[in-house]
N, C-alpha and C positions, 0 to 999 in steps of 0.2 A: 071193577070200580075205577073210574077215571080219577087220576091225581095229577095235579101240576104243582110242583114245588119250586118256588123261587129261592135264590140265595145270592149272596154277594153284596148286599147292601151294607150301608154303614155311614160313618162320618168321614168326610173328606174336605180338605181345604179347597178354596177356589183355585181353579187351574189344575186340579188333580184329576185322577182317573179312577174309574171303577169298572169292573166287568160283572154284570149280572148273568146268572144262569137260571134256566127254567127246565127242570127235568120232568118229562111226561111219562105216564104209565097208564095202561088201560085203553089206549087208542092206537090206531095205526098211524103213528106219528107222521110218517112221510106223506100221508095223504092230506094233512091239515095245513092251512095257512096259520102261521103263528104270529101273534101280535104282542107288542109291548105297549101298555097304557101307563099313564101316571095320573095321580090325583093329589093335588096340593091342598092344604087346609083351606076350606071355604070356596074351593073351585070345583068345577065339574071334571070328571074323568076325561082325559084326552088321549087320543091315539098318537104315539110318538114314532112307531116304526112297525113295519110288517114285512113278512117274507113268505112268499107263496110256496107251494109244494115243489115248484120247479125252480125256486131260488130267486125269483124276481122280488126286489126290495122296494119299499116306499117309505118316505120319511116326512114328518112334519117339517115345515119350513124352518121353524125355530131351532131345530136340532140337526139338520141334515149334514152340516159340515163337521159335526162333533161326535155324533153317535153312529155306530155301525151294528147292524143286526146280522146275525149269521146262524146257521143251524148245522147240526151234526146228526143226520138221520140214524147213523149207526149207534149213537148214544141216546137217541130220543131227547135231545137237548137243544134248546135255542138260547142264544147268547145276545147280550146287548153290551157292546164295548162303549163306554162313555168317557170321552176325553174333554179337556178344557172345561171342566165343570164350573157352573156358575151358581150363585145362591138361588136363583130362580129355578134351578133344576131340582130343588128340594121337593120331595113328594114321596108318596108310596107308589112303587112301581109294581104293576101286575102283568102277568102274561096270560094270554088267552089263546086257546086252540079253537080255530074257526073251521068247521067242516061244512059240507054241502047240506042243504035242506034245513028245515026248521028244527029247533031244539037240539042243535048239534054244535053247541059251543060250550066250552068249559073254561073255568077261571082258576088261577092260583090264589093263594091267600095274601100275596103281596109282600114286598120287602121295602123297608124304609131306606131312602137315600137322603142324607142331610149334607148340604154343602155350606160350610161355615168356617170362618177363621176363629 
């Protein structure tokens, strides 16, 4: 059974930092592209960062100078380091494992990030 478990969310002041983690099980982690999405209240879910199996990264323009995605294949974990956080970063953050072929994607349950003073 595939499981993706996010952790590391919480309440942080503007300008602060958080590191999100997503631990995967039940998949050959190293073969998957791993994505971080977020969904703010009343908004559509958006892709913020991705990292391929070979380590190529991609970011949304709104976050690329402040967020860093990385992976540790030995630990089956993907990370999202978030710096200089802004109130508009407030959202539920989800990780996704994206494999080849149809019906080969899996989602975590999400972790809440709230940026507020």
